[in-house]
N, C-alpha and C positions, 0 to 999 in steps of 0.2 A: 487719501486712501490708497491710491494706486502705487504711490512710491512706498508706503508701508507693506502692501502686499508683495511688490518687487523684491524689497529687503528681505522679506521672510523666506520667499521663494528661493533666493540665491544664498542665504545665511549657511547651508551645510558646506557648500563649495567654498565660500569665503572663509569659513572657519579652518577648514582644511588647509587652504592656500596660506592663510596665515601661520597656523601650525607648521607648514614645511618651510616657510620662509620665502615663499615665491611671491617675487615684486615685480618682475617683468608683465606688462600687461598682456603679450600675447601667450605667453606661458600659463598666466594666472587664469585666463579665460579659457584655455584648454582643460586645465584641471578643474575649474569651477564646473564646465559644463559636465565633464566626466562624473565627478562627484554628485552633482544635483541629478543627473540622470539615473544612476544608479540608487540613490536615496529615495526619489520621488517614485520611481517604479516600484522599488521594495515596498514602499507605502502604499501605493496603488493596488500592487497584485495581493498585498496582504488583505486589504479591505475588501478586493473581489473575491478572494478566497472564502472569507467569512461570510459575505453576503450570498454566495451562491449555493 
């Protein structure tokens, strides 16, 4: 179950890295981190906005 949650959490960054053709692990990790932070922060901020 933890592996599935990890895959879902990293999915946006992995999709963008695949689309951009990034294969080097260091570069892919940096891109994945950036995209995941932007994506999940947007989701969290949207939920917080509607709940507040």
